[in-house]
N, CA, C, O and the ligand as a Tripos MOL2 file, in Angstrom:
@<TRIPOS>MOLECULE
protein
  245   243    62     0     0
PROTEIN
NO_CHARGES

@<TRIPOS>ATOM
      1 N           0.9180   -1.1560    0.0360 N.3       1 MET1
      2 CA          0.0090   -0.0840   -0.1340 C.3       1 MET1
      3 C           0.8400    1.3010    0.0070 C.2       1 MET1
      4 O           1.7510    1.3130    0.8350 O.2       1 MET1
      5 N           0.6330    2.2310   -0.5980 N.am      2 THR2
      6 CA          1.2350    3.4250   -0.8830 C.3       2 THR2
      7 C           0.7630    4.5300   -0.2560 C.2       2 THR2
      8 O          -0.3330    4.9510   -0.6260 O.2       2 THR2
      9 N           1.4230    5.1770    0.7340 N.am      3 GLN3
     10 CA          0.8040    6.1480    1.3500 C.3       3 GLN3
     11 C           1.0990    7.6160    0.6790 C.2       3 GLN3
     12 O           2.2270    8.0990    0.5810 O.2       3 GLN3
     13 N           0.0050    8.1810    0.2760 N.am      4 VAL4
     14 CA          0.3600    9.3690   -0.6620 C.3       4 VAL4
     15 C           0.3470   10.5820    0.2740 C.2       4 VAL4
     16 O          -0.5900   10.8310    1.0330 O.2       4 VAL4
     17 N           1.3720   11.2590    0.1700 N.am      5 SER5
     18 CA          1.6150   12.3660    1.1850 C.3       5 SER5
     19 C           1.2710   13.7090    0.4310 C.2       5 SER5
     20 O           1.0290   14.7990    0.9480 O.2       5 SER5
     21 N           1.3020   13.4000   -0.8330 N.am      6 GLN6
     22 CA          1.0450   14.6980   -1.5010 C.3       6 GLN6
     23 C          -0.4490   15.2520   -1.5210 C.2       6 GLN6
     24 O          -1.3310   14.4790   -1.8960 O.2       6 GLN6
     25 N          -0.7510   16.4350   -1.1690 N.am      7 PRO7
     26 CA         -2.2200   17.0020   -0.9570 C.3       7 PRO7
     27 C          -2.8560   16.7470   -2.1110 C.2       7 PRO7
     28 O          -2.2080   16.5300   -3.1350 O.2       7 PRO7
     29 N          -4.3070   16.7410   -2.0940 N.am      8 ARG8
     30 CA         -5.0720   16.7030   -3.0680 C.3       8 ARG8
     31 C          -5.1400   17.9960   -3.7220 C.2       8 ARG8
     32 O          -4.9910   19.0580   -3.1180 O.2       8 ARG8
     33 N          -5.3770   17.8870   -5.0240 N.am      9 SER9
     34 CA         -5.2510   19.1740   -5.6630 C.3       9 SER9
     35 C          -6.7210   19.1460   -6.6890 C.2       9 SER9
     36 O          -7.2400   18.1210   -7.1320 O.2       9 SER9
     37 N          -7.1610   20.4440   -6.8900 N.am     10 VAL10
     38 CA         -8.1610   20.7370   -7.6390 C.3      10 VAL10
     39 C          -7.7080   21.7350   -8.6230 C.2      10 VAL10
     40 O          -6.6850   22.4050   -8.4870 O.2      10 VAL10
     41 N          -8.6100   21.8080   -9.7330 N.am     11 ASN11
     42 CA         -8.2190   22.8110  -10.7780 C.3      11 ASN11
     43 C          -9.0890   24.1290  -10.6000 C.2      11 ASN11
     44 O         -10.3180   24.0590  -10.5580 O.2      11 ASN11
     45 N          -8.4490   25.2560  -10.5060 N.am     12 CYS12
     46 CA         -9.0490   26.3800  -10.4920 C.3      12 CYS12
     47 C         -10.1350   26.5410  -11.5110 C.2      12 CYS12
     48 O          -9.8480   26.3080  -12.6850 O.2      12 CYS12
     49 N         -11.4180   26.9350  -11.1780 N.am     13 PRO13
     50 CA        -12.5180   27.0050  -12.0160 C.3      13 PRO13
     51 C         -12.4240   28.0290  -12.9940 C.2      13 PRO13
     52 O         -13.1030   27.9970  -14.0200 O.2      13 PRO13
     53 N         -11.5010   29.0720  -12.6930 N.am     14 THR14
     54 CA        -11.4600   30.2760  -13.6030 C.3      14 THR14
     55 C         -10.4180   30.0810  -14.5160 C.2      14 THR14
     56 O         -10.7080   30.3160  -15.6890 O.2      14 THR14
     57 N          -9.1810   29.6800  -14.2530 N.am     15 CYS15
     58 CA         -8.0540   29.6100  -14.9980 C.3      15 CYS15
     59 C          -7.5370   28.0510  -15.3920 C.2      15 CYS15
     60 O          -6.7160   27.7770  -16.2680 O.2      15 CYS15
     61 N          -8.1450   27.2370  -14.6280 N.am     16 GLY16
     62 CA         -7.7500   25.8090  -14.7820 C.3      16 GLY16
     63 C          -6.2820   25.4830  -14.1820 C.2      16 GLY16
     64 O          -5.6290   24.4890  -14.4980 O.2      16 GLY16
     65 N          -5.9220   26.3510  -13.3830 N.am     17 LYS17
     66 CA         -4.5080   25.9760  -12.7120 C.3      17 LYS17
     67 C          -4.8090   24.8040  -11.7560 C.2      17 LYS17
     68 O          -5.9600   24.6940  -11.3340 O.2      17 LYS17
     69 N          -3.7670   23.8310  -11.3450 N.am     18 PRO18
     70 CA         -3.9620   23.0090  -10.2690 C.3      18 PRO18
     71 C          -3.6970   23.7630   -9.0500 C.2      18 PRO18
     72 O          -2.7290   24.5210   -8.9710 O.2      18 PRO18
     73 N          -4.6510   23.5550   -7.9470 N.am     19 VAL19
     74 CA         -4.5730   24.1900   -6.7100 C.3      19 VAL19
     75 C          -4.4670   23.2260   -5.5820 C.2      19 VAL19
     76 O          -5.4170   22.4670   -5.3890 O.2      19 VAL19
     77 N          -3.5060   23.1750   -4.8800 N.am     20 PRO20
     78 CA         -3.4300   22.1230   -3.8150 C.3      20 PRO20
     79 C          -4.5280   22.5000   -2.7190 C.2      20 PRO20
     80 O          -4.7770   23.6160   -2.2620 O.2      20 PRO20
     81 N          -5.1060   21.2950   -2.4250 N.am     21 TRP21
     82 CA         -6.3320   21.4050   -1.4900 C.3      21 TRP21
     83 C          -5.6980   21.2920   -0.0810 C.2      21 TRP21
     84 O          -5.7130   20.2190    0.5220 O.2      21 TRP21
     85 N          -5.1410   22.4150    0.4380 N.am     22 ILE22
     86 CA         -4.6630   22.6190    1.6090 C.3      22 ILE22
     87 C          -4.9580   23.9100    2.2660 C.2      22 ILE22
     88 O          -5.1120   24.9100    1.5640 O.2      22 ILE22
     89 N          -5.0540   23.9760    3.5850 N.am     23 PRO23
     90 CA         -5.4150   25.1700    4.3510 C.3      23 PRO23
     91 C          -4.9990   26.3190    3.9380 C.2      23 PRO23
     92 O          -5.7140   27.3190    3.8700 O.2      23 PRO23
     93 N          -3.6050   26.2540    3.5780 N.am     24 GLU24
     94 CA         -2.8970   27.3770    3.0350 C.3      24 GLU24
     95 C          -3.4660   27.9690    1.7390 C.2      24 GLU24
     96 O          -3.2020   29.1160    1.3780 O.2      24 GLU24
     97 N          -4.2410   27.1520    1.0730 N.am     25 SER25
     98 CA         -4.9190   27.6550   -0.3320 C.3      25 SER25
     99 C          -6.1160   28.3360    0.1480 C.2      25 SER25
    100 O          -7.1940   27.7600    0.0020 O.2      25 SER25
    101 N          -6.0730   29.5200    0.7190 N.am     26 VAL26
    102 CA         -7.1240   30.1490    1.3610 C.3      26 VAL26
    103 C          -8.3840   30.4970    0.1560 C.2      26 VAL26
    104 O          -9.5590   30.7250    0.4460 O.2      26 VAL26
    105 N          -7.8660   30.4740   -1.1110 N.am     27 PHE27
    106 CA         -9.0050   30.8130   -2.2120 C.3      27 PHE27
    107 C          -9.4360   29.6500   -2.7930 C.2      27 PHE27
    108 O         -10.1270   29.7760   -3.8040 O.2      27 PHE27
    109 N          -9.1730   28.4610   -2.3650 N.am     28 ARG28
    110 CA         -9.4180   27.2820   -3.1270 C.3      28 ARG28
    111 C         -11.0650   27.2560   -3.1250 C.2      28 ARG28
    112 O         -11.7070   27.7540   -2.2000 O.2      28 ARG28
    113 N         -11.6310   26.6680   -4.1750 N.am     29 PRO29
    114 CA        -10.8950   25.9550   -5.3140 C.3      29 PRO29
    115 C         -10.2590   27.0180   -6.1990 C.2      29 PRO29
    116 O          -9.6420   26.6020   -7.1800 O.2      29 PRO29
    117 N         -10.3150   28.2120   -6.0130 N.am     30 PHE30
    118 CA         -9.5140   29.0420   -6.8370 C.3      30 PHE30
    119 C          -7.9650   29.3160   -6.5100 C.2      30 PHE30
    120 O          -7.5610   29.3230   -5.3470 O.2      30 PHE30
    121 N          -7.1910   29.5230   -7.5230 N.am     31 CYS31
    122 CA         -5.8290   29.5210   -7.2670 C.3      31 CYS31
    123 C          -5.4320   30.8920   -6.7400 C.2      31 CYS31
    124 O          -4.2750   31.0510   -6.3510 O.2      31 CYS31
    125 N          -6.2970   31.8810   -6.6980 N.am     32 SER32
    126 CA         -5.9020   33.1740   -6.2020 C.3      32 SER32
    127 C          -7.1650   34.0690   -6.1000 C.2      32 SER32
    128 O          -8.1510   33.7900   -6.7810 O.2      32 SER32
    129 N          -7.1590   35.1210   -5.2790 N.am     33 GLU33
    130 CA         -8.1060   36.1270   -5.0190 C.3      33 GLU33
    131 C          -8.7310   36.4320   -6.2600 C.2      33 GLU33
    132 O          -9.9360   36.3060   -6.4740 O.2      33 GLU33
    133 N          -7.8190   36.8660   -7.1330 N.am     34 ARG34
    134 CA         -8.3150   37.4280   -8.4940 C.3      34 ARG34
    135 C          -9.1750   36.4250   -9.1490 C.2      34 ARG34
    136 O         -10.2660   36.8190   -9.5600 O.2      34 ARG34
    137 N          -8.8410   35.1510   -9.3120 N.am     35 CYS35
    138 CA         -9.6560   34.0920   -9.9070 C.3      35 CYS35
    139 C         -10.9650   34.1350   -9.2720 C.2      35 CYS35
    140 O         -11.9980   34.1630   -9.9400 O.2      35 CYS35
    141 N         -10.9490   34.1410   -7.8840 N.am     36 ARG36
    142 CA        -12.1250   33.9560   -7.1680 C.3      36 ARG36
    143 C         -13.0260   35.2770   -7.3250 C.2      36 ARG36
    144 O         -14.2390   35.1800   -7.1420 O.2      36 ARG36
    145 N         -12.5490   36.2910   -7.6030 N.am     37 ASN37
    146 CA        -13.3380   37.4880   -7.6840 C.3      37 ASN37
    147 C         -13.7910   37.5310   -9.1750 C.2      37 ASN37
    148 O         -14.8850   38.0390   -9.4210 O.2      37 ASN37
    149 N         -13.1210   37.0950  -10.0610 N.am     38 ILE38
    150 CA        -13.6570   36.8230  -11.4880 C.3      38 ILE38
    151 C         -14.8590   36.0510  -11.4620 C.2      38 ILE38
    152 O         -15.8420   36.5120  -12.0410 O.2      38 ILE38
    153 N         -14.9450   34.7920  -10.8000 N.am     39 ASP39
    154 CA        -15.7060   34.0310  -10.7100 C.3      39 ASP39
    155 C         -17.0010   34.6310  -10.0200 C.2      39 ASP39
    156 O         -18.0860   34.4720  -10.5790 O.2      39 ASP39
    157 N         -16.9150   35.3140   -8.8230 N.am     40 LEU40
    158 CA        -18.0600   35.8530   -8.2500 C.3      40 LEU40
    159 C         -18.5830   37.0010   -8.8390 C.2      40 LEU40
    160 O         -19.7720   37.2720   -8.6700 O.2      40 LEU40
    161 N         -17.7270   37.8410   -9.6280 N.am     41 GLY41
    162 CA        -18.2360   38.6360  -10.5770 C.3      41 GLY41
    163 C         -19.1410   38.3060  -11.6770 C.2      41 GLY41
    164 O         -20.1100   38.9720  -12.0410 O.2      41 GLY41
    165 N         -18.6550   37.0410  -12.2360 N.am     42 ALA42
    166 CA        -19.5180   36.4920  -13.1890 C.3      42 ALA42
    167 C         -20.9890   36.0800  -12.6870 C.2      42 ALA42
    168 O         -21.9760   36.1480  -13.4200 O.2      42 ALA42
    169 N         -21.0190   35.6630  -11.4120 N.am     43 TRP43
    170 CA        -22.2860   35.3000  -10.6700 C.3      43 TRP43
    171 C         -23.0250   36.5870  -10.5300 C.2      43 TRP43
    172 O         -24.1910   36.6860  -10.9110 O.2      43 TRP43
    173 N         -22.3900   37.5460  -10.0070 N.am     44 ALA44
    174 CA        -23.0350   38.7720   -9.6050 C.3      44 ALA44
    175 C         -23.5920   39.4260  -10.8780 C.2      44 ALA44
    176 O         -24.6770   40.0010  -10.8020 O.2      44 ALA44
    177 N         -22.9330   39.3780  -12.0320 N.am     45 ALA45
    178 CA        -23.5670   39.8410  -13.3330 C.3      45 ALA45
    179 C         -24.7310   39.1340  -13.5880 C.2      45 ALA45
    180 O         -25.7020   39.8000  -13.9450 O.2      45 ALA45
    181 N         -24.8710   37.7310  -13.4670 N.am     46 GLU46
    182 CA        -26.0850   37.1850  -13.5500 C.3      46 GLU46
    183 C         -27.1870   37.5340  -12.8010 C.2      46 GLU46
    184 O         -28.3300   37.5530  -13.2600 O.2      46 GLU46
    185 N         -26.8430   37.8570  -11.4810 N.am     47 GLU47
    186 CA        -27.7530   38.0840  -10.1910 C.3      47 GLU47
    187 C         -28.2090   39.3870  -10.4880 C.2      47 GLU47
    188 O         -29.4100   39.5860  -10.6700 O.2      47 GLU47
    189 N         -27.4020   40.2660  -10.5560 N.am     48 TYR48
    190 CA        -27.8340   41.7120  -10.4950 C.3      48 TYR48
    191 C         -28.0570   42.2130  -12.0060 C.2      48 TYR48
    192 O         -27.7220   43.3780  -12.2190 O.2      48 TYR48
    193 N         -28.5270   41.5520  -12.9710 N.am     49 ARG49
    194 CA        -28.7960   42.1030  -14.2090 C.3      49 ARG49
    195 C         -29.6580   43.3690  -14.2260 C.2      49 ARG49
    196 O         -30.7130   43.3360  -13.5920 O.2      49 ARG49
    197 N         -29.4100   44.1770  -14.7050 N.am     50 VAL50
    198 CA        -30.3650   45.3780  -14.6200 C.3      50 VAL50
    199 C         -31.7070   45.1940  -15.0700 C.2      50 VAL50
    200 O         -31.8940   44.9210  -16.2560 O.2      50 VAL50
    201 N         -32.7270   45.3130  -14.2310 N.am     51 PRO51
    202 CA        -34.0660   45.0970  -14.5140 C.3      51 PRO51
    203 C         -34.6330   45.9410  -15.8040 C.2      51 PRO51
    204 O         -34.4020   47.1460  -15.8950 O.2      51 PRO51
    205 N         -35.2960   45.3160  -16.6740 N.am     52 GLU52
    206 CA        -35.6790   45.9850  -17.8830 C.3      52 GLU52
    207 C         -36.8500   46.8680  -17.6820 C.2      52 GLU52
    208 O         -37.0690   47.8150  -18.4380 O.2      52 GLU52
    209 N         -37.7170   46.5280  -16.5230 N.am     53 ASN53
    210 CA        -38.8540   47.1880  -16.3110 C.3      53 ASN53
    211 C         -38.6000   48.5160  -15.6140 C.2      53 ASN53
    212 O         -39.5070   49.3380  -15.4830 O.2      53 ASN53
    213 N         -37.3860   48.7210  -15.1750 N.am     54 GLU54
    214 CA        -37.0600   49.9550  -14.5230 C.3      54 GLU54
    215 C         -37.4520   51.1590  -15.2650 C.2      54 GLU54
    216 O         -36.9970   51.2940  -16.4010 O.2      54 GLU54
    217 N         -38.2080   52.0220  -14.7960 N.am     55 LYS55
    218 CA        -38.4750   53.1250  -15.6390 C.3      55 LYS55
    219 C         -37.5180   54.2080  -15.6260 C.2      55 LYS55
    220 O         -37.0580   54.5450  -14.5350 O.2      55 LYS55
    221 N         -37.1300   54.8360  -16.7350 N.am     56 PRO56
    222 CA        -36.0580   55.9870  -16.7210 C.3      56 PRO56
    223 C         -36.7220   57.1220  -15.9960 C.2      56 PRO56
    224 O         -37.9100   57.4450  -16.0110 O.2      56 PRO56
    225 N         -35.7210   57.6530  -15.3650 N.am     57 LEU57
    226 CA        -36.1080   58.9150  -14.6210 C.3      57 LEU57
    227 C         -36.5870   60.0590  -15.4350 C.2      57 LEU57
    228 O         -35.9560   60.4980  -16.3960 O.2      57 LEU57
    229 N         -37.8160   60.5660  -14.9880 N.am     58 PRO58
    230 CA        -38.3250   61.7360  -15.7670 C.3      58 PRO58
    231 C         -37.3950   62.9080  -15.8370 C.2      58 PRO58
    232 O         -36.6360   63.2400  -14.9260 O.2      58 PRO58
    233 N         -37.5110   63.4720  -16.9260 N.am     59 ASP59
    234 CA        -36.6210   64.6980  -17.0890 C.3      59 ASP59
    235 C         -37.1490   65.7390  -16.0810 C.2      59 ASP59
    236 O         -38.3190   66.1170  -16.0230 O.2      59 ASP59
    237 N         -36.1760   66.1360  -15.3270 N.am     60 ASP60
    238 CA        -36.6300   67.1630  -14.3940 C.3      60 ASP60
    239 C         -36.0520   68.4760  -14.8210 C.2      60 ASP60
    240 O         -34.8830   68.8090  -14.6270 O.2      60 ASP60
    241 N         -37.0670   69.2680  -15.4810 N.am     61 GLN61
    242 CA        -36.6890   70.4040  -16.0440 C.3      61 GLN61
    243 C         -36.8960   71.8120  -15.3690 C.2      61 GLN61
    244 O         -36.5210   72.8340  -15.9450 O.2      61 GLN61
    245 ZN         -6.9440   30.5120  -11.1750 Zn       62 ZN62
@<TRIPOS>BOND
     1     1     2 1
     2     2     3 1
     3     3     4 2
     4     3     5 am
     5     5     6 1
     6     6     7 1
     7     7     8 2
     8     7     9 am
     9     9    10 1
    10    10    11 1
    11    11    12 2
    12    11    13 am
    13    13    14 1
    14    14    15 1
    15    15    16 2
    16    15    17 am
    17    17    18 1
    18    18    19 1
    19    19    20 2
    20    19    21 am
    21    21    22 1
    22    22    23 1
    23    23    24 2
    24    23    25 am
    25    25    26 1
    26    26    27 1
    27    27    28 2
    28    27    29 am
    29    29    30 1
    30    30    31 1
    31    31    32 2
    32    31    33 am
    33    33    34 1
    34    34    35 1
    35    35    36 2
    36    35    37 am
    37    37    38 1
    38    38    39 1
    39    39    40 2
    40    39    41 am
    41    41    42 1
    42    42    43 1
    43    43    44 2
    44    43    45 am
    45    45    46 1
    46    46    47 1
    47    47    48 2
    48    47    49 am
    49    49    50 1
    50    50    51 1
    51    51    52 2
    52    51    53 am
    53    53    54 1
    54    54    55 1
    55    55    56 2
    56    55    57 am
    57    57    58 1
    58    58    59 1
    59    59    60 2
    60    59    61 am
    61    61    62 1
    62    62    63 1
    63    63    64 2
    64    63    65 am
    65    65    66 1
    66    66    67 1
    67    67    68 2
    68    67    69 am
    69    69    70 1
    70    70    71 1
    71    71    72 2
    72    71    73 am
    73    73    74 1
    74    74    75 1
    75    75    76 2
    76    75    77 am
    77    77    78 1
    78    78    79 1
    79    79    80 2
    80    79    81 am
    81    81    82 1
    82    82    83 1
    83    83    84 2
    84    83    85 am
    85    85    86 1
    86    86    87 1
    87    87    88 2
    88    87    89 am
    89    89    90 1
    90    90    91 1
    91    91    92 2
    92    91    93 am
    93    93    94 1
    94    94    95 1
    95    95    96 2
    96    95    97 am
    97    97    98 1
    98    98    99 1
    99    99   100 2
   100    99   101 am
   101   101   102 1
   102   102   103 1
   103   103   104 2
   104   103   105 am
   105   105   106 1
   106   106   107 1
   107   107   108 2
   108   107   109 am
   109   109   110 1
   110   110   111 1
   111   111   112 2
   112   111   113 am
   113   113   114 1
   114   114   115 1
   115   115   116 2
   116   115   117 am
   117   117   118 1
   118   118   119 1
   119   119   120 2
   120   119   121 am
   121   121   122 1
   122   122   123 1
   123   123   124 2
   124   123   125 am
   125   125   126 1
   126   126   127 1
   127   127   128 2
   128   127   129 am
   129   129   130 1
   130   130   131 1
   131   131   132 2
   132   131   133 am
   133   133   134 1
   134   134   135 1
   135   135   136 2
   136   135   137 am
   137   137   138 1
   138   138   139 1
   139   139   140 2
   140   139   141 am
   141   141   142 1
   142   142   143 1
   143   143   144 2
   144   143   145 am
   145   145   146 1
   146   146   147 1
   147   147   148 2
   148   147   149 am
   149   149   150 1
   150   150   151 1
   151   151   152 2
   152   151   153 am
   153   153   154 1
   154   154   155 1
   155   155   156 2
   156   155   157 am
   157   157   158 1
   158   158   159 1
   159   159   160 2
   160   159   161 am
   161   161   162 1
   162   162   163 1
   163   163   164 2
   164   163   165 am
   165   165   166 1
   166   166   167 1
   167   167   168 2
   168   167   169 am
   169   169   170 1
   170   170   171 1
   171   171   172 2
   172   171   173 am
   173   173   174 1
   174   174   175 1
   175   175   176 2
   176   175   177 am
   177   177   178 1
   178   178   179 1
   179   179   180 2
   180   179   181 am
   181   181   182 1
   182   182   183 1
   183   183   184 2
   184   183   185 am
   185   185   186 1
   186   186   187 1
   187   187   188 2
   188   187   189 am
   189   189   190 1
   190   190   191 1
   191   191   192 2
   192   191   193 am
   193   193   194 1
   194   194   195 1
   195   195   196 2
   196   195   197 am
   197   197   198 1
   198   198   199 1
   199   199   200 2
   200   199   201 am
   201   201   202 1
   202   202   203 1
   203   203   204 2
   204   203   205 am
   205   205   206 1
   206   206   207 1
   207   207   208 2
   208   207   209 am
   209   209   210 1
   210   210   211 1
   211   211   212 2
   212   211   213 am
   213   213   214 1
   214   214   215 1
   215   215   216 2
   216   215   217 am
   217   217   218 1
   218   218   219 1
   219   219   220 2
   220   219   221 am
   221   221   222 1
   222   222   223 1
   223   223   224 2
   224   223   225 am
   225   225   226 1
   226   226   227 1
   227   227   228 2
   228   227   229 am
   229   229   230 1
   230   230   231 1
   231   231   232 2
   232   231   233 am
   233   233   234 1
   234   234   235 1
   235   235   236 2
   236   235   237 am
   237   237   238 1
   238   238   239 1
   239   239   240 2
   240   239   241 am
   241   241   242 1
   242   242   243 1
   243   243   244 2
@<TRIPOS>SUBSTRUCTURE
     1 MET1         2 RESIDUE 1 A MET
     2 THR2         6 RESIDUE 1 A THR
     3 GLN3        10 RESIDUE 1 A GLN
     4 VAL4        14 RESIDUE 1 A VAL
     5 SER5        18 RESIDUE 1 A SER
     6 GLN6        22 RESIDUE 1 A GLN
     7 PRO7        26 RESIDUE 1 A PRO
     8 ARG8        30 RESIDUE 1 A ARG
     9 SER9        34 RESIDUE 1 A SER
    10 VAL10       38 RESIDUE 1 A VAL
    11 ASN11       42 RESIDUE 1 A ASN
    12 CYS12       46 RESIDUE 1 A CYS
    13 PRO13       50 RESIDUE 1 A PRO
    14 THR14       54 RESIDUE 1 A THR
    15 CYS15       58 RESIDUE 1 A CYS
    16 GLY16       62 RESIDUE 1 A GLY
    17 LYS17       66 RESIDUE 1 A LYS
    18 PRO18       70 RESIDUE 1 A PRO
    19 VAL19       74 RESIDUE 1 A VAL
    20 PRO20       78 RESIDUE 1 A PRO
    21 TRP21       82 RESIDUE 1 A TRP
    22 ILE22       86 RESIDUE 1 A ILE
    23 PRO23       90 RESIDUE 1 A PRO
    24 GLU24       94 RESIDUE 1 A GLU
    25 SER25       98 RESIDUE 1 A SER
    26 VAL26      102 RESIDUE 1 A VAL
    27 PHE27      106 RESIDUE 1 A PHE
    28 ARG28      110 RESIDUE 1 A ARG
    29 PRO29      114 RESIDUE 1 A PRO
    30 PHE30      118 RESIDUE 1 A PHE
    31 CYS31      122 RESIDUE 1 A CYS
    32 SER32      126 RESIDUE 1 A SER
    33 GLU33      130 RESIDUE 1 A GLU
    34 ARG34      134 RESIDUE 1 A ARG
    35 CYS35      138 RESIDUE 1 A CYS
    36 ARG36      142 RESIDUE 1 A ARG
    37 ASN37      146 RESIDUE 1 A ASN
    38 ILE38      150 RESIDUE 1 A ILE
    39 ASP39      154 RESIDUE 1 A ASP
    40 LEU40      158 RESIDUE 1 A LEU
    41 GLY41      162 RESIDUE 1 A GLY
    42 ALA42      166 RESIDUE 1 A ALA
    43 TRP43      170 RESIDUE 1 A TRP
    44 ALA44      174 RESIDUE 1 A ALA
    45 ALA45      178 RESIDUE 1 A ALA
    46 GLU46      182 RESIDUE 1 A GLU
    47 GLU47      186 RESIDUE 1 A GLU
    48 TYR48      190 RESIDUE 1 A TYR
    49 ARG49      194 RESIDUE 1 A ARG
    50 VAL50      198 RESIDUE 1 A VAL
    51 PRO51      202 RESIDUE 1 A PRO
    52 GLU52      206 RESIDUE 1 A GLU
    53 ASN53      210 RESIDUE 1 A ASN
    54 GLU54      214 RESIDUE 1 A GLU
    55 LYS55      218 RESIDUE 1 A LYS
    56 PRO56      222 RESIDUE 1 A PRO
    57 LEU57      226 RESIDUE 1 A LEU
    58 PRO58      230 RESIDUE 1 A PRO
    59 ASP59      234 RESIDUE 1 A ASP
    60 ASP60      238 RESIDUE 1 A ASP
    61 GLN61      242 RESIDUE 1 A GLN
    62 ZN62       245 GROUP 0 **** ****
Protein backbone atom coordinates (compact mmCIF):
# COMPACT_ATOMS: atom_id res chain seq x y z
CA MET A 1 0.00 0.00 0.00
CA THR A 2 1.36 3.37 -0.91
CA GLN A 3 0.80 6.25 1.42
CA VAL A 4 0.17 9.37 -0.61
CA SER A 5 1.66 12.33 1.13
CA GLN A 6 0.96 14.79 -1.60
CA PRO A 7 -2.08 16.95 -1.01
CA ARG A 8 -5.11 16.56 -3.16
CA SER A 9 -5.39 19.21 -5.76
CA VAL A 10 -8.22 20.73 -7.69
CA ASN A 11 -8.27 22.83 -10.82
CA CYS A 12 -9.08 26.48 -10.49
CA PRO A 13 -12.56 26.92 -12.01
CA THR A 14 -11.49 30.22 -13.53
CA CYS A 15 -8.12 29.54 -15.12
CA GLY A 16 -7.75 25.78 -14.75
CA LYS A 17 -4.50 25.87 -12.82
CA PRO A 18 -4.01 23.06 -10.30
CA VAL A 19 -4.57 24.26 -6.76
CA PRO A 20 -3.37 22.17 -3.80
CA TRP A 21 -6.30 21.45 -1.49
CA ILE A 22 -4.61 22.59 1.69
CA PRO A 23 -5.57 25.11 4.37
CA GLU A 24 -2.90 27.43 3.01
CA SER A 25 -4.79 27.69 -0.25
CA VAL A 26 -7.24 30.16 1.19
CA PHE A 27 -8.93 30.85 -2.11
CA ARG A 28 -9.45 27.22 -3.07
CA PRO A 29 -10.91 25.97 -5.27
CA PHE A 30 -9.54 29.10 -6.90
CA CYS A 31 -5.81 29.63 -7.30
CA SER A 32 -5.92 33.25 -6.24
CA GLU A 33 -8.14 36.02 -4.98
CA ARG A 34 -8.23 37.39 -8.48
CA CYS A 35 -9.67 34.22 -9.95
CA ARG A 36 -12.18 34.00 -7.13
CA ASN A 37 -13.31 37.55 -7.77
CA ILE A 38 -13.65 36.88 -11.46
CA ASP A 39 -15.94 33.98 -10.70
CA LEU A 40 -17.95 35.92 -8.13
CA GLY A 41 -18.19 38.79 -10.58
CA ALA A 42 -19.65 36.47 -13.19
CA TRP A 43 -22.24 35.30 -10.71
CA ALA A 44 -23.04 38.83 -9.66
CA ALA A 45 -23.48 39.89 -13.25
CA GLU A 46 -26.08 37.16 -13.66
CA GLU A 47 -27.74 37.93 -10.37
CA TYR A 48 -27.88 41.66 -10.59
CA ARG A 49 -28.78 42.07 -14.22
CA VAL A 50 -30.30 45.48 -14.74
CA PRO A 51 -34.06 45.04 -14.61
CA GLU A 52 -35.66 45.95 -17.88
CA ASN A 53 -38.86 47.21 -16.32
CA GLU A 54 -37.07 49.93 -14.45
CA LYS A 55 -38.53 53.19 -15.64
CA PRO A 56 -36.15 55.90 -16.75
CA LEU A 57 -36.03 58.93 -14.55
CA PRO A 58 -38.37 61.65 -15.81
CA ASP A 59 -36.70 64.71 -17.12
CA ASP A 60 -36.56 67.20 -14.34
CA GLN A 61 -36.63 70.50 -16.06
ZN1 LIG B 1 -7.01 30.63 -11.25
